[in-house]
N, C-alpha and C positions, 0 to 999 in steps of 0.2 A: 577769384575770377580775374583774368587779365585781358588786355586788348586783343591778344592773339586768339584766345578761346572764344571771345565774343565774335570776332571776324569769322572764325570757323563755323560757329553756330548759324550765323546769318547766311553764309555761303552755302551751307548744307540745306537750309530751309528755302533759299531762293537761288536755285541753280542758275549759273550764268551771271549772277550779280557781281558787280565790281564794288568791293567793300574796303573802306579805309576806316580804321578805328584809332583814336587817340585817347590818352589818359593813362597816368602812371600811379595814381594813388590807390588803385584797386577797388574803387567804388563809384567814381564819377568819370564818365566817358563821353566822347563825341564821336559820332559815326556819320560817314557819308556813304550812301548806298545808291548805286545807279543800276537799274534793273529793267529789262524789257517788260516784265510782268506788271510794272507800274503804269504802262501806257493807258491813257484814258481814265485813270483813277485819280480822285482828288488827294491832296497831301495827307489828310487824316486817314484815308484808306491805306495809303502807302505806308504810313507809320504803323498802323495796326498790323500790316503784313510783316513788318520787321519785328515788332514786339512779339508776334506769334512764334517767330523762330527762337525766341529767347525763353518763352514759357514762364515758369514759376521763378526763374532766376531774377526776373525784373522785380524790384522791390525787396529782394532778399540779398543775393550776392551782388547785384548791380543796383546801387542806390539811385543813380541818375544816369540817363542816357539822352544826350542832346542829338537829335536826328536832323539830317539834311538828306532828302530823297529826291530822285527824279528818274524819269523813264530814260532808257538807253536809246 
């Protein structure tokens, strides 16, 4: 798993989102996700939406993902 694959998964699951992913060790990543679908949702709900785009890869191929989210 690499940062480009993670970005593509998030963008596919959250159409229209602006996604930036950093991390080069193949397991630990940081992502900033800006998405209109986050409007009115608390941060925890926003994070759950992002995690849902990654499915079972979280905890397996992606060991850690530090998230920063906000509505567009």
